[in-house]
C-alpha positions in Angstrom: 0.0 0.0 0.0 2.9 2.3 0.6 4.0 1.7 -3.0 0.5 2.7 -4.2 0.4 5.8 -2.2 4.0 6.8 -3.2 3.8 6.3 -6.9 0.1 7.0 -7.5 -0.5 9.9 -5.1 -1.8 12.1 -7.9 -4.5 9.6 -8.9 -5.4 9.2 -5.2 -5.6 13.0 -4.7 -7.7 13.2 -7.8 -10.1 10.5 -6.6 -10.4 12.3 -3.2 -11.0 15.7 -4.8 -13.6 14.3 -7.2 -15.3 12.5 -4.2 -15.2 15.8 -2.3 -16.8 17.6 -5.2 -19.5 14.9 -5.7 -20.3 14.9 -1.9 -20.6 18.7 -2.0 -22.9 19.0 -5.0 -24.9 15.9 -4.3 -28.6 16.6 -3.8 -30.3 14.5 -1.2 -32.8 12.2 -2.9 -35.6 10.8 -0.9 -36.1 7.9 -3.4 -36.5 4.2 -2.7 -32.9 3.4 -2.9 -31.5 -0.1 -3.2 -33.3 -3.1 -1.8 -31.8 -5.1 1.0 -31.0 -8.0 -1.3 -29.2 -5.7 -3.8 -27.2 -4.1 -0.9 -26.2 -7.6 0.3 -25.1 -8.6 -3.2 -22.9 -5.5 -3.5 -21.4 -6.0 -0.1 -20.5 -9.6 -0.9 -19.0 -8.5 -4.2 -16.9 -5.8 -2.5 -15.8 -8.2 0.2 -14.8 -10.7 -2.4 -12.7 -8.1 -4.2 -11.0 -7.1 -0.9 -10.3 -10.8 0.0 -8.9 -11.4 -3.5 -6.6 -8.4 -3.0 -5.6 -9.4 0.5 -4.8 -13.0 -0.5 -3.1 -12.0 -3.8 -5.4 -14.1 -5.9 -4.8 -11.9 -8.9 -1.1 -11.8 -9.6 0.9 -9.3 -11.5 -0.6 -6.4 -13.3 -4.2 -7.5 -12.7 -3.5 -7.6 -8.9 -1.9 -4.2 -9.1 -4.9 -2.6 -10.8 -7.2 -4.4 -8.4 -5.3 -2.9 -5.4 -5.2 0.5 -7.0 -8.9 0.4 -7.9 -9.9 -0.5 -4.3 -7.7 2.2 -2.8 -9.0 4.8 -5.2 -12.6 3.7 -4.5 -12.0 4.0 -0.7 -10.5 7.5 -1.1 -13.4 8.5 -3.4 -16.0 7.3 -0.8 -14.1 9.1 2.0 -14.0 12.3 -0.1 -17.8 12.0 -0.7 -18.4 11.6 3.0 -16.2 14.7 3.8 -17.9 16.7 1.1 -21.3 15.9 2.3 -20.4 16.6 5.9 -18.8 20.0 4.9 -21.9 20.9 2.9 -24.1 20.0 5.9 -22.1 22.3 8.1 -22.3 25.2 5.7 -26.0 24.7 5.0 -27.0 24.2 8.7 -25.2 27.5 9.6 -27.1 29.4 7.0 -30.4 27.9 8.1 -29.8 28.7 11.8 -28.6 32.2 11.0 -31.7 33.0 8.8 -34.1 31.9 11.6 -32.6 34.3 14.2 
């Protein structure tokens, strides 16, 4: 993982910034969302990918891209969470200031 962070820091930074932007501009949707079955299938798929990465089931270049893709996905999701949280802080301040 140190190798990935050292040599691909630009890609990881880009994934984090795109996640931050997407979290910031995302509009809250009050839709149905995914069903529990679909969420379980996605969770099993992601867990299988993580296990394949941990146990080096994909050797060589394919394993490298799997590791990089998983790390970039994690950084993107973290950026989305931070962007949404920052937007919540900004919007909640404006809402409380306008009521006073």
